[in-house]
N, C-alpha and C positions, 0 to 999 in steps of 0.2 A: 522741277521737282523741289519739294521743300527741304530745308536744311535738316529737319528731323528725320526725313526719309533717307537722305544721303548718309546721315550719321548711323542710322539703323543698318543700312546696307553695308556700310564700312565695317561695322562691328560683326555683322552676320558673316561676311566673307573672311574676316580675320579668324573667327571661330571655325569656319569651314576649313581654312588652311591648316589650322592646328590639328583638326581631327581627321583630315582626309587620309592620313596614313593608317588610322585605326578603323575608320568606317568606310566600307567599300562604296564606290561611286554609285552603284545601282541602289544600294540601301538608302543612301542620302536622297536620291531621286524619289524613292518610294515614300520616305518620310515627308518630303516637301509636297508631294501629290496628296497624301492623306491630310496634311495641314490645309492645303488649298481647298480640298473637298469640305472640310469642316467649316471653313470660312464661308463657303457658298451656301451652307445649310441655314 
């Protein structure tokens, strides 16, 4: 995995940790699925 991908994932999970108390787990899953679907289009 490239260093830019690792950096991105590190930042993404840091952000997730900050907001996991505010955003329900299931809502985060829905957001990520919608994002993945958009990438596939």
